[in-house]
All heavy atoms as a GROMACS GRO file, in nm:
protein
  603
    1MET      N    1   8.793  10.789  11.477
    1MET     CA    2   8.845  10.819  11.345
    1MET      C    3   8.763  10.933  11.285
    1MET      O    4   8.641  10.930  11.288
    1MET     CB    5   8.836  10.694  11.257
    1MET     CG    6   8.876  10.719  11.113
    1MET     SD    7   8.861  10.572  11.010
    1MET     CE    8   9.016  10.495  11.045
    2ASN      N    9   8.830  11.032  11.230
    2ASN     CA   10   8.761  11.143  11.164
    2ASN      C   11   8.707  11.099  11.030
    2ASN      O   12   8.771  11.023  10.958
    2ASN     CB   13   8.858  11.260  11.142
    2ASN     CG   14   8.900  11.322  11.273
    2ASN    OD1   15   8.829  11.312  11.372
    2ASN    ND2   16   9.014  11.387  11.273
    3LYS      N   17   8.589  11.149  10.997
    3LYS     CA   18   8.534  11.120  10.865
    3LYS      C   19   8.595  11.213  10.763
    3LYS      O   20   8.627  11.326  10.793
    3LYS     CB   21   8.383  11.137  10.865
    3LYS     CG   22   8.311  11.030  10.941
    3LYS     CD   23   8.163  11.039  10.915
    3LYS     CE   24   8.095  10.920  10.976
    3LYS     NZ   25   7.960  10.903  10.929
    4SER      N   26   8.614  11.164  10.643
    4SER     CA   27   8.662  11.248  10.534
    4SER      C   28   8.582  11.216  10.409
    4SER      O   29   8.510  11.118  10.404
    4SER     CB   30   8.811  11.223  10.509
    4SER     OG   31   8.833  11.091  10.469
    5ASN      N   32   8.592  11.301  10.309
    5ASN     CA   33   8.520  11.280  10.185
    5ASN      C   34   8.594  11.181  10.097
    5ASN      O   35   8.716  11.180  10.092
    5ASN     CB   36   8.500  11.412  10.111
    5ASN     CG   37   8.408  11.504  10.187
    5ASN    OD1   38   8.315  11.459  10.251
    5ASN    ND2   39   8.434  11.632  10.181
    6LEU      N   40   8.518  11.100  10.028
    6LEU     CA   41   8.574  10.998   9.943
    6LEU      C   42   8.486  10.986   9.819
    6LEU      O   43   8.363  10.981   9.831
    6LEU     CB   44   8.578  10.864  10.018
    6LEU     CG   45   8.625  10.740   9.946
    6LEU    CD1   46   8.774  10.752   9.915
    6LEU    CD2   47   8.599  10.618  10.031
    7SER      N   48   8.546  10.982   9.702
    7SER     CA   49   8.473  10.958   9.577
    7SER      C   50   8.509  10.819   9.528
    7SER      O   51   8.627  10.784   9.519
    7SER     CB   52   8.510  11.060   9.470
    7SER     OG   53   8.466  11.188   9.508
    8ILE      N   54   8.408  10.741   9.497
    8ILE     CA   55   8.428  10.605   9.448
    8ILE      C   56   8.377  10.599   9.306
    8ILE      O   57   8.257  10.619   9.282
    8ILE     CB   58   8.354  10.504   9.536
    8ILE    CG1   59   8.402  10.515   9.681
    8ILE    CG2   60   8.372  10.362   9.483
    8ILE    CD1   61   8.314  10.445   9.781
    9ALA      N   62   8.467  10.576   9.210
    9ALA     CA   63   8.430  10.568   9.069
    9ALA      C   64   8.422  10.421   9.028
    9ALA      O   65   8.514  10.344   9.052
    9ALA     CB   66   8.531  10.641   8.983
   10ILE      N   67   8.311  10.383   8.968
   10ILE     CA   68   8.287  10.245   8.927
   10ILE      C   69   8.250  10.244   8.779
   10ILE      O   70   8.168  10.323   8.735
   10ILE     CB   71   8.171  10.184   9.007
   10ILE    CG1   72   8.201  10.188   9.156
   10ILE    CG2   73   8.140  10.043   8.960
   10ILE    CD1   74   8.081  10.159   9.243
   11CYS      N   75   8.311  10.153   8.706
   11CYS     CA   76   8.275  10.131   8.566
   11CYS      C   77   8.207   9.995   8.556
   11CYS      O   78   8.249   9.900   8.621
   11CYS     CB   79   8.398  10.131   8.477
   11CYS     SG   80   8.481  10.289   8.476
   12ALA      N   81   8.101   9.989   8.478
   12ALA     CA   82   8.028   9.863   8.463
   12ALA      C   83   7.988   9.842   8.318
   12ALA      O   84   7.953   9.937   8.248
   12ALA     CB   85   7.904   9.865   8.551
   13PHE      N   86   7.992   9.717   8.276
   13PHE     CA   87   7.944   9.679   8.144
   13PHE      C   88   7.852   9.559   8.161
   13PHE      O   89   7.897   9.448   8.191
   13PHE     CB   90   8.058   9.645   8.049
   13PHE     CG   91   8.011   9.590   7.917
   13PHE    CD1   92   7.944   9.670   7.827
   13PHE    CD2   93   8.031   9.458   7.885
   13PHE    CE1   94   7.898   9.621   7.706
   13PHE    CE2   95   7.986   9.406   7.764
   13PHE     CZ   96   7.920   9.488   7.675
   14SER      N   97   7.722   9.583   8.149
   14SER     CA   98   7.621   9.478   8.160
   14SER      C   99   7.642   9.392   8.285
   14SER      O  100   7.652   9.270   8.277
   14SER     CB  101   7.618   9.393   8.034
   14SER     OG  102   7.574   9.471   7.925
   15ALA      N  103   7.649   9.458   8.398
   15ALA     CA  104   7.671   9.388   8.525
   15ALA      C  105   7.581   9.445   8.633
   15ALA      O  106   7.625   9.469   8.745
   15ALA     CB  107   7.818   9.399   8.564
   16VAL      N  108   7.454   9.467   8.601
   16VAL     CA  109   7.365   9.535   8.693
   16VAL      C  110   7.352   9.462   8.827
   16VAL      O  111   7.351   9.526   8.933
   16VAL     CB  112   7.227   9.564   8.630
   16VAL    CG1  113   7.147   9.437   8.610
   16VAL    CG2  114   7.149   9.664   8.715
   17GLU      N  115   7.343   9.331   8.827
   17GLU     CA  116   7.327   9.258   8.953
   17GLU      C  117   7.450   9.270   9.041
   17GLU      O  118   7.440   9.290   9.162
   17GLU     CB  119   7.293   9.112   8.926
   17GLU     CG  120   7.156   9.093   8.862
   17GLU     CD  121   7.042   9.158   8.939
   17GLU    OE1  122   7.040   9.149   9.064
   17GLU    OE2  123   6.954   9.218   8.876
   18TYR      N  124   7.570   9.261   8.981
   18TYR     CA  125   7.693   9.278   9.059
   18TYR      C  126   7.708   9.423   9.106
   18TYR      O  127   7.757   9.449   9.215
   18TYR     CB  128   7.815   9.238   8.976
   18TYR     CG  129   7.819   9.091   8.946
   18TYR    CD1  130   7.803   9.045   8.815
   18TYR    CD2  131   7.839   8.998   9.047
   18TYR    CE1  132   7.805   8.910   8.787
   18TYR    CE2  133   7.841   8.862   9.019
   18TYR     CZ  134   7.824   8.818   8.889
   18TYR     OH  135   7.827   8.685   8.862
   19THR      N  136   7.665   9.515   9.023
   19THR     CA  137   7.673   9.657   9.059
   19THR      C  138   7.583   9.687   9.178
   19THR      O  139   7.623   9.759   9.270
   19THR     CB  140   7.634   9.745   8.939
   19THR    OG1  141   7.721   9.712   8.828
   19THR    CG2  142   7.649   9.892   8.970
   20LYS      N  143   7.463   9.631   9.180
   20LYS     CA  144   7.374   9.647   9.294
   20LYS      C  145   7.440   9.596   9.423
   20LYS      O  146   7.435   9.663   9.527
   20LYS     CB  147   7.243   9.573   9.272
   20LYS     CG  148   7.153   9.633   9.167
   20LYS     CD  149   7.031   9.544   9.148
   20LYS     CE  150   6.940   9.594   9.039
   20LYS     NZ  151   6.824   9.506   9.020
   21LEU      N  152   7.499   9.479   9.415
   21LEU     CA  153   7.566   9.421   9.532
   21LEU      C  154   7.682   9.508   9.578
   21LEU      O  155   7.702   9.529   9.698
   21LEU     CB  156   7.616   9.280   9.500
   21LEU     CG  157   7.509   9.174   9.479
   21LEU    CD1  158   7.572   9.044   9.428
   21LEU    CD2  159   7.432   9.148   9.608
   22LEU      N  160   7.759   9.559   9.482
   22LEU     CA  161   7.873   9.643   9.514
   22LEU      C  162   7.830   9.772   9.583
   22LEU      O  163   7.885   9.810   9.687
   22LEU     CB  164   7.953   9.675   9.388
   22LEU     CG  165   8.070   9.770   9.403
   22LEU    CD1  166   8.173   9.713   9.500
   22LEU    CD2  167   8.132   9.798   9.269
   23ILE      N  168   7.728   9.838   9.529
   23ILE     CA  169   7.680   9.964   9.587
   23ILE      C  170   7.628   9.939   9.729
   23ILE      O  171   7.658  10.014   9.822
   23ILE     CB  172   7.569  10.027   9.500
   23ILE    CG1  173   7.622  10.059   9.360
   23ILE    CG2  174   7.510  10.150   9.568
   23ILE    CD1  175   7.728  10.163   9.353
   24ASP      N  176   7.551   9.833   9.746
   24ASP     CA  177   7.498   9.802   9.879
   24ASP      C  178   7.611   9.773   9.977
   24ASP      O  179   7.606   9.816  10.092
   24ASP     CB  180   7.401   9.684   9.872
   24ASP     CG  181   7.271   9.719   9.803
   24ASP    OD1  182   7.241   9.840   9.791
   24ASP    OD2  183   7.201   9.627   9.759
   25SER      N  184   7.712   9.703   9.933
   25SER     CA  185   7.827   9.673  10.019
   25SER      C  186   7.902   9.799  10.059
   25SER      O  187   7.940   9.816  10.175
   25SER     CB  188   7.921   9.575   9.949
   25SER     OG  189   8.031   9.546  10.032
   26ILE      N  190   7.922   9.888   9.963
   26ILE     CA  191   7.989  10.015   9.992
   26ILE      C  192   7.909  10.092  10.097
   26ILE      O  193   7.965  10.144  10.193
   26ILE     CB  194   8.006  10.099   9.864
   26ILE    CG1  195   8.110  10.035   9.773
   26ILE    CG2  196   8.044  10.243   9.898
   26ILE    CD1  197   8.114  10.093   9.633
   27ARG      N  198   7.780  10.099  10.078
   27ARG     CA  199   7.695  10.173  10.172
   27ARG      C  200   7.700  10.113  10.313
   27ARG      O  201   7.700  10.186  10.411
   27ARG     CB  202   7.550  10.175  10.123
   27ARG     CG  203   7.530  10.246   9.992
   27ARG     CD  204   7.536  10.396  10.011
   27ARG     NE  205   7.489  10.463   9.891
   27ARG     CZ  206   7.557  10.554   9.826
   27ARG    NH1  207   7.675  10.591   9.867
   27ARG    NH2  208   7.508  10.611   9.718
   28ARG      N  209   7.703   9.982  10.323
   28ARG     CA  210   7.704   9.917  10.454
   28ARG      C  211   7.838   9.926  10.525
   28ARG      O  212   7.844   9.933  10.647
   28ARG     CB  213   7.668   9.769  10.440
   28ARG     CG  214   7.521   9.742  10.421
   28ARG     CD  215   7.486   9.595  10.440
   28ARG     NE  216   7.579   9.503  10.378
   28ARG     CZ  217   7.571   9.456  10.253
   28ARG    NH1  218   7.474   9.496  10.174
   28ARG    NH2  219   7.659   9.371  10.207
   29HIS      N  220   7.948   9.924  10.450
   29HIS     CA  221   8.079   9.910  10.511
   29HIS      C  222   8.165  10.035  10.517
   29HIS      O  223   8.266  10.037  10.584
   29HIS     CB  224   8.158   9.800  10.441
   29HIS     CG  225   8.097   9.666  10.460
   29HIS    ND1  226   8.018   9.607  10.364
   29HIS    CD2  227   8.099   9.580  10.564
   29HIS    CE1  228   7.976   9.491  10.408
   29HIS    NE2  229   8.022   9.472  10.530
   30SER      N  230   8.127  10.138  10.447
   30SER     CA  231   8.210  10.257  10.444
   30SER      C  232   8.198  10.336  10.574
   30SER      O  233   8.088  10.363  10.622
   30SER     CB  234   8.174  10.347  10.326
   30SER     OG  235   8.257  10.460  10.326
   31LYS      N  236   8.312  10.372  10.630
   31LYS     CA  237   8.315  10.455  10.750
   31LYS      C  238   8.336  10.602  10.715
   31LYS      O  239   8.348  10.685  10.802
   31LYS     CB  240   8.428  10.409  10.842
   31LYS     CG  241   8.409  10.270  10.895
   31LYS     CD  242   8.524  10.230  10.982
   31LYS     CE  243   8.505  10.088  11.032
   31LYS     NZ  244   8.615  10.043  11.116
   32PHE      N  245   8.342  10.631  10.587
   32PHE     CA  246   8.371  10.766  10.540
   32PHE      C  247   8.249  10.825  10.471
   32PHE      O  248   8.168  10.754  10.414
   32PHE     CB  249   8.488  10.765  10.440
   32PHE     CG  250   8.614  10.710  10.497
   32PHE    CD1  251   8.651  10.578  10.473
   32PHE    CD2  252   8.696  10.789  10.576
   32PHE    CE1  253   8.768  10.528  10.525
   32PHE    CE2  254   8.813  10.739  10.629
   32PHE     CZ  255   8.848  10.608  10.604
   33ASP      N  256   8.239  10.958  10.476
   33ASP     CA  257   8.142  11.027  10.390
   33ASP      C  258   8.187  11.002  10.247
   33ASP      O  259   8.306  11.015  10.217
   33ASP     CB  260   8.141  11.177  10.418
   33ASP     CG  261   8.082  11.210  10.553
   33ASP    OD1  262   7.998  11.133  10.601
   33ASP    OD2  263   8.121  11.312  10.609
   34HIS      N  264   8.097  10.963  10.162
   34HIS     CA  265   8.141  10.928  10.026
   34HIS      C  266   8.032  10.959   9.923
   34HIS      O  267   7.916  10.977   9.957
   34HIS     CB  268   8.178  10.781  10.018
   34HIS     CG  269   8.063  10.689  10.049
   34HIS    ND1  270   8.029  10.654  10.177
   34HIS    CD2  271   7.973  10.630   9.968
   34HIS    CE1  272   7.925  10.574  10.174
   34HIS    NE2  273   7.888  10.558  10.048
   35GLU      N  274   8.078  10.964   9.800
   35GLU     CA  275   7.988  10.971   9.686
   35GLU      C  276   8.025  10.856   9.594
   35GLU      O  277   8.141  10.814   9.591
   35GLU     CB  278   8.000  11.104   9.610
   35GLU     CG  279   8.131  11.120   9.538
   35GLU     CD  280   8.137  11.246   9.452
   35GLU    OE1  281   8.035  11.315   9.436
   35GLU    OE2  282   8.246  11.275   9.402
   36VAL      N  283   7.927  10.804   9.524
   36VAL     CA  284   7.951  10.697   9.428
   36VAL      C  285   7.920  10.751   9.290
   36VAL      O  286   7.813  10.807   9.267
   36VAL     CB  287   7.866  10.573   9.458
   36VAL    CG1  288   7.885  10.467   9.352
   36VAL    CG2  289   7.899  10.518   9.596
   37VAL      N  290   8.016  10.735   9.198
   37VAL     CA  291   8.000  10.776   9.060
   37VAL      C  292   8.008  10.650   8.976
   37VAL      O  293   8.107  10.578   8.981
   37VAL     CB  294   8.110  10.875   9.016
   37VAL    CG1  295   8.092  10.914   8.871
   37VAL    CG2  296   8.113  10.996   9.108
   38LEU      N  297   7.902  10.621   8.901
   38LEU     CA  298   7.900  10.499   8.821
   38LEU      C  299   7.894  10.533   8.672
   38LEU      O  300   7.811  10.615   8.631
   38LEU     CB  301   7.781  10.412   8.858
   38LEU     CG  302   7.794  10.271   8.805
   38LEU    CD1  303   7.764  10.171   8.914
   38LEU    CD2  304   7.710  10.249   8.684
   39TYR      N  305   7.981  10.472   8.595
   39TYR     CA  306   7.983  10.490   8.450
   39TYR      C  307   7.942  10.358   8.386
   39TYR      O  308   8.011  10.258   8.397
   39TYR     CB  309   8.123  10.531   8.405
   39TYR     CG  310   8.131  10.564   8.258
   39TYR    CD1  311   8.098  10.690   8.213
   39TYR    CD2  312   8.170  10.468   8.166
   39TYR    CE1  313   8.104  10.722   8.078
   39TYR    CE2  314   8.176  10.498   8.030
   39TYR     CZ  315   8.143  10.625   7.988
   39TYR     OH  316   8.149  10.656   7.855
   40SER      N  317   7.827  10.358   8.323
   40SER     CA  318   7.776  10.241   8.254
   40SER      C  319   7.826  10.247   8.110
   40SER      O  320   7.786  10.335   8.033
   40SER     CB  321   7.624  10.239   8.258
   40SER     OG  322   7.574  10.134   8.179
   41ASP      N  323   7.913  10.155   8.075
   41ASP     CA  324   7.982  10.159   7.945
   41ASP      C  325   7.913  10.072   7.841
   41ASP      O  326   7.957   9.964   7.808
   41ASP     CB  327   8.127  10.115   7.964
   41ASP     CG  328   8.213  10.139   7.841
   41ASP    OD1  329   8.183  10.235   7.769
   41ASP    OD2  330   8.308  10.063   7.819
   42GLY      N  331   7.799  10.121   7.792
   42GLY     CA  332   7.728  10.048   7.688
   42GLY      C  333   7.649   9.929   7.738
   42GLY      O  334   7.619   9.837   7.662
   43SER      N  335   7.613   9.930   7.865
   43SER     CA  336   7.538   9.818   7.922
   43SER      C  337   7.403   9.801   7.854
   43SER      O  338   7.337   9.898   7.820
   43SER     CB  339   7.516   9.842   8.072
   43SER     OG  340   7.639   9.845   8.140
   44THR      N  341   7.363   9.675   7.838
   44THR     CA  342   7.236   9.645   7.772
   44THR      C  343   7.148   9.557   7.860
   44THR      O  344   7.052   9.499   7.811
   44THR     CB  345   7.261   9.573   7.638
   44THR    OG1  346   7.336   9.453   7.663
   44THR    CG2  347   7.336   9.660   7.540
   45ASP      N  348   7.180   9.546   7.987
   45ASP     CA  349   7.109   9.454   8.076
   45ASP      C  350   7.016   9.522   8.176
   45ASP      O  351   6.979   9.464   8.276
   45ASP     CB  352   7.210   9.370   8.153
   45ASP     CG  353   7.296   9.452   8.247
   45ASP    OD1  354   7.299   9.577   8.232
   45ASP    OD2  355   7.360   9.394   8.336
   46GLY      N  356   6.978   9.645   8.151
   46GLY     CA  357   6.891   9.716   8.244
   46GLY      C  358   6.964   9.806   8.340
   46GLY      O  359   6.903   9.864   8.430
   47THR      N  360   7.093   9.821   8.324
   47THR     CA  361   7.172   9.906   8.413
   47THR      C  362   7.121  10.050   8.408
   47THR      O  363   7.105  10.113   8.513
   47THR     CB  364   7.322   9.902   8.375
   47THR    OG1  365   7.367   9.767   8.387
   47THR    CG2  366   7.405   9.990   8.465
   48ALA      N  367   7.095  10.103   8.291
   48ALA     CA  368   7.050  10.242   8.278
   48ALA      C  369   6.918  10.264   8.351
   48ALA      O  370   6.901  10.363   8.422
   48ALA     CB  371   7.037  10.281   8.131
   49ALA      N  372   6.824  10.172   8.338
   49ALA     CA  373   6.695  10.185   8.406
   49ALA      C  374   6.714  10.182   8.557
   49ALA      O  375   6.652  10.260   8.631
   49ALA     CB  376   6.601  10.074   8.363
   50TRP      N  377   6.801  10.094   8.605
   50TRP     CA  378   6.827  10.087   8.749
   50TRP      C  379   6.892  10.215   8.799
   50TRP      O  380   6.856  10.267   8.904
   50TRP     CB  381   6.915   9.966   8.781
   50TRP     CG  382   6.950   9.957   8.925
   50TRP    CD1  383   6.868   9.920   9.027
   50TRP    CD2  384   7.075   9.989   8.984
   50TRP    NE1  385   6.935   9.926   9.146
   50TRP    CE2  386   7.064   9.967   9.123
   50TRP    CE3  387   7.198  10.032   8.934
   50TRP    CZ2  388   7.167   9.989   9.211
   50TRP    CZ3  389   7.301  10.053   9.023
   50TRP    CH2  390   7.286  10.032   9.160
   51LEU      N  391   6.988  10.269   8.721
   51LEU     CA  392   7.054  10.392   8.761
   51LEU      C  393   6.956  10.508   8.772
   51LEU      O  394   6.966  10.590   8.862
   51LEU     CB  395   7.166  10.427   8.663
   51LEU     CG  396   7.290  10.338   8.669
   51LEU    CD1  397   7.382  10.368   8.552
   51LEU    CD2  398   7.362  10.357   8.802
   52LYS      N  399   6.861  10.514   8.679
   52LYS     CA  400   6.762  10.622   8.682
   52LYS      C  401   6.678  10.619   8.810
   52LYS      O  402   6.628  10.722   8.854
   52LYS     CB  403   6.670  10.613   8.560
   52LYS     CG  404   6.739  10.651   8.432
   52LYS     CD  405   6.647  10.635   8.312
   52LYS     CE  406   6.723  10.662   8.185
   52LYS     NZ  407   6.640  10.640   8.067
   53SER      N  408   6.668  10.503   8.871
   53SER     CA  409   6.589  10.490   8.994
   53SER      C  410   6.669  10.524   9.120
   53SER      O  411   6.613  10.527   9.229
   53SER     CB  412   6.534  10.348   9.007
   53SER     OG  413   6.638  10.257   9.041
   54ARG      N  414   6.799  10.550   9.105
   54ARG     CA  415   6.885  10.574   9.220
   54ARG      C  416   6.927  10.721   9.225
   54ARG      O  417   7.025  10.762   9.163
   54ARG     CB  418   7.011  10.486   9.212
   54ARG     CG  419   6.987  10.338   9.223
   54ARG     CD  420   6.940  10.296   9.361
   54ARG     NE  421   7.030  10.330   9.466
   54ARG     CZ  422   7.107  10.242   9.531
   54ARG    NH1  423   7.102  10.115   9.500
   54ARG    NH2  424   7.186  10.283   9.628
   55ALA      N  425   6.856  10.801   9.301
   55ALA     CA  426   6.888  10.943   9.313
   55ALA      C  427   7.014  10.967   9.396
   55ALA      O  428   7.070  11.076   9.393
   55ALA     CB  429   6.771  11.017   9.376
   56ASP      N  430   7.060  10.865   9.468
   56ASP     CA  431   7.176  10.880   9.555
   56ASP      C  432   7.308  10.858   9.483
   56ASP      O  433   7.414  10.871   9.543
   56ASP     CB  434   7.167  10.784   9.673
   56ASP     CG  435   7.160  10.638   9.630
   56ASP    OD1  436   7.102  10.610   9.523
   56ASP    OD2  437   7.212  10.553   9.704
   57LEU      N  438   7.304  10.826   9.354
   57LEU     CA  439   7.426  10.801   9.276
   57LEU      C  440   7.444  10.907   9.168
   57LEU      O  441   7.346  10.956   9.111
   57LEU     CB  442   7.418  10.665   9.207
   57LEU     CG  443   7.398  10.541   9.292
   57LEU    CD1  444   7.383  10.420   9.203
   57LEU    CD2  445   7.514  10.524   9.388
   58LYS      N  446   7.568  10.939   9.141
   58LYS     CA  447   7.599  11.017   9.022
   58LYS      C  448   7.632  10.913   8.916
   58LYS      O  449   7.704  10.817   8.943
   58LYS     CB  450   7.720  11.107   9.046
   58LYS     CG  451   7.693  11.217   9.146
   58LYS     CD  452   7.814  11.304   9.162
   58LYS     CE  453   7.787  11.414   9.264
   58LYS     NZ  454   7.902  11.501   9.281
   59TRP      N  455   7.579  10.932   8.796
   59TRP     CA  456   7.603  10.829   8.696
   59TRP      C  457   7.597  10.884   8.554
   59TRP      O  458   7.541  10.989   8.529
   59TRP     CB  459   7.502  10.716   8.710
   59TRP     CG  460   7.360  10.758   8.698
   59TRP    CD1  461   7.281  10.804   8.800
   59TRP    CD2  462   7.280  10.762   8.580
   59TRP    NE1  463   7.157  10.836   8.752
   59TRP    CE2  464   7.153  10.810   8.618
   59TRP    CE3  465   7.302  10.728   8.447
   59TRP    CZ2  466   7.051  10.825   8.526
   59TRP    CZ3  467   7.200  10.744   8.357
   59TRP    CH2  468   7.077  10.791   8.396
   60VAL      N  469   7.658  10.810   8.466
   60VAL     CA  470   7.657  10.838   8.322
   60VAL      C  471   7.633  10.705   8.253
   60VAL      O  472   7.694  10.604   8.288
   60VAL     CB  473   7.791  10.898   8.274
   60VAL    CG1  474   7.793  10.912   8.122
   60VAL    CG2  475   7.819  11.029   8.342
   61HIS      N  476   7.544  10.704   8.156
   61HIS     CA  477   7.522  10.583   8.074
   61HIS      C  478   7.566  10.614   7.932
   61HIS      O  479   7.504  10.696   7.865
   61HIS     CB  480   7.376  10.540   8.076
   61HIS     CG  481   7.348  10.424   7.987
   61HIS    ND1  482   7.397  10.298   8.014
   61HIS    CD2  483   7.280  10.415   7.871
   61HIS    CE1  484   7.358  10.216   7.917
   61HIS    NE2  485   7.287  10.286   7.829
   62ASN      N  486   7.674  10.551   7.890
   62ASN     CA  487   7.722  10.564   7.753
   62ASN      C  488   7.650  10.457   7.670
   62ASN      O  489   7.650  10.340   7.706
   62ASN     CB  490   7.873  10.543   7.750
   62ASN     CG  491   7.932  10.573   7.614
   62ASN    OD1  492   7.872  10.641   7.534
   62ASN    ND2  493   8.050  10.521   7.590
   63ARG      N  494   7.590  10.494   7.560
   63ARG     CA  495   7.514  10.398   7.480
   63ARG      C  496   7.602  10.300   7.405
   63ARG      O  497   7.558  10.191   7.371
   63ARG     CB  498   7.425  10.472   7.382
   63ARG     CG  499   7.318  10.548   7.453
   63ARG     CD  500   7.235  10.630   7.358
   63ARG     NE  501   7.153  10.719   7.436
   63ARG     CZ  502   7.023  10.731   7.420
   63ARG    NH1  503   6.962  10.663   7.328
   63ARG    NH2  504   6.955  10.813   7.496
   64LYS      N  505   7.726  10.336   7.380
   64LYS     CA  506   7.818  10.249   7.306
   64LYS      C  507   7.933  10.208   7.397
   64LYS      O  508   7.989  10.290   7.469
   64LYS     CB  509   7.872  10.323   7.184
   64LYS     CG  510   7.965  10.243   7.099
   64LYS     CD  511   8.015  10.325   6.981
   64LYS     CE  512   8.119  10.245   6.905
   64LYS     NZ  513   8.186  10.326   6.805
   65ASN      N  514   7.968  10.081   7.395
   65ASN     CA  515   8.080  10.033   7.475
   65ASN      C  516   8.209  10.092   7.421
   65ASN      O  517   8.240  10.078   7.303
   65ASN     CB  518   8.086   9.880   7.471
   65ASN     CG  519   8.196   9.826   7.557
   65ASN    OD1  520   8.310   9.817   7.512
   65ASN    ND2  521   8.164   9.791   7.679
   66SER      N  522   8.284  10.160   7.508
   66SER     CA  523   8.406  10.228   7.464
   66SER      C  524   8.532  10.164   7.519
   66SER      O  525   8.641  10.208   7.487
   66SER     CB  526   8.400  10.375   7.505
   66SER     OG  527   8.381  10.387   7.644
   67GLY      N  528   8.519  10.064   7.604
   67GLY     CA  529   8.636   9.997   7.660
   67GLY      C  530   8.672  10.051   7.797
   67GLY      O  531   8.633  10.161   7.836
   68ILE      N  532   8.747   9.972   7.871
   68ILE     CA  533   8.775  10.003   8.010
   68ILE      C  534   8.855  10.131   8.029
   68ILE      O  535   8.828  10.208   8.122
   68ILE     CB  536   8.844   9.883   8.081
   68ILE    CG1  537   8.854   9.908   8.232
   68ILE    CG2  538   8.981   9.856   8.023
   68ILE    CD1  539   8.724   9.914   8.303
   69CYS      N  540   8.953  10.159   7.945
   69CYS     CA  541   9.034  10.280   7.964
   69CYS      C  542   8.952  10.406   7.948
   69CYS      O  543   8.958  10.497   8.032
   69CYS     CB  544   9.152  10.280   7.866
   69CYS     SG  545   9.272  10.151   7.900
   70THR      N  546   8.872  10.413   7.844
   70THR     CA  547   8.786  10.529   7.824
   70THR      C  548   8.682  10.539   7.935
   70THR      O  549   8.656  10.649   7.987
   70THR     CB  550   8.716  10.522   7.687
   70THR    OG1  551   8.817  10.518   7.586
   70THR    CG2  552   8.624  10.638   7.663
   71ALA      N  553   8.626  10.427   7.975
   71ALA     CA  554   8.526  10.426   8.081
   71ALA      C  555   8.585  10.479   8.212
   71ALA      O  556   8.521  10.558   8.282
   71ALA     CB  557   8.470  10.286   8.099
   72MET      N  558   8.704  10.434   8.247
   72MET     CA  559   8.767  10.482   8.371
   72MET      C  560   8.795  10.631   8.366
   72MET      O  561   8.774  10.702   8.464
   72MET     CB  562   8.896  10.404   8.399
   72MET     CG  563   8.874  10.260   8.440
   72MET     SD  564   8.776  10.242   8.591
   72MET     CE  565   8.887  10.306   8.713
   73ASN      N  566   8.843  10.679   8.253
   73ASN     CA  567   8.867  10.823   8.240
   73ASN      C  568   8.737  10.902   8.250
   73ASN      O  569   8.734  11.008   8.315
   73ASN     CB  570   8.936  10.852   8.106
   73ASN     CG  571   9.081  10.810   8.106
   73ASN    OD1  572   9.146  10.807   8.211
   73ASN    ND2  573   9.132  10.776   7.989
   74GLN      N  574   8.631  10.854   8.190
   74GLN     CA  575   8.503  10.923   8.198
   74GLN      C  576   8.448  10.921   8.340
   74GLN      O  577   8.393  11.021   8.387
   74GLN     CB  578   8.401  10.860   8.102
   74GLN     CG  579   8.433  10.881   7.957
   74GLN     CD  580   8.428  11.028   7.918
   74GLN    OE1  581   8.353  11.107   7.972
   74GLN    NE2  582   8.511  11.067   7.823
   75ALA      N  583   8.460  10.811   8.408
   75ALA     CA  584   8.413  10.802   8.547
   75ALA      C  585   8.490  10.897   8.637
   75ALA      O  586   8.432  10.960   8.726
   75ALA     CB  587   8.426  10.659   8.597
   76ALA      N  588   8.618  10.911   8.613
   76ALA     CA  589   8.700  11.000   8.695
   76ALA      C  590   8.663  11.146   8.672
   76ALA      O  591   8.673  11.228   8.763
   76ALA     CB  592   8.848  10.978   8.665
   77ARG      N  593   8.622  11.180   8.551
   77ARG     CA  594   8.583  11.318   8.521
   77ARG      C  595   8.456  11.352   8.592
   77ARG      O  596   8.423  11.456   8.630
   77ARG     CB  597   8.564  11.336   8.370
   77ARG     CG  598   8.695  11.344   8.300
   77ARG     CD  599   8.675  11.385   8.154
   77ARG     NE  600   8.802  11.371   8.090
   77ARG     CZ  601   8.829  11.286   7.992
   77ARG    NH1  602   8.734  11.212   7.943
   77ARG    NH2  603   8.949  11.278   7.940
   0.00000   0.00000   0.00000
């Protein structure tokens, strides 16, 4: 199978532990070259601090929760 580029956009709201599991699962199971873009939508559980430690992710931390629709649009941008 040929590898191709894939962008994975993830929105999270105070779900740092689930986000860690998701990112690790993507890394272990993806057969494609990929990038992960994570949009933290007003998370208050340490998500921003964890994201700062991950140089392999593209991410945005919004300080105010804006809701899933806005978060998805921002992650896609």
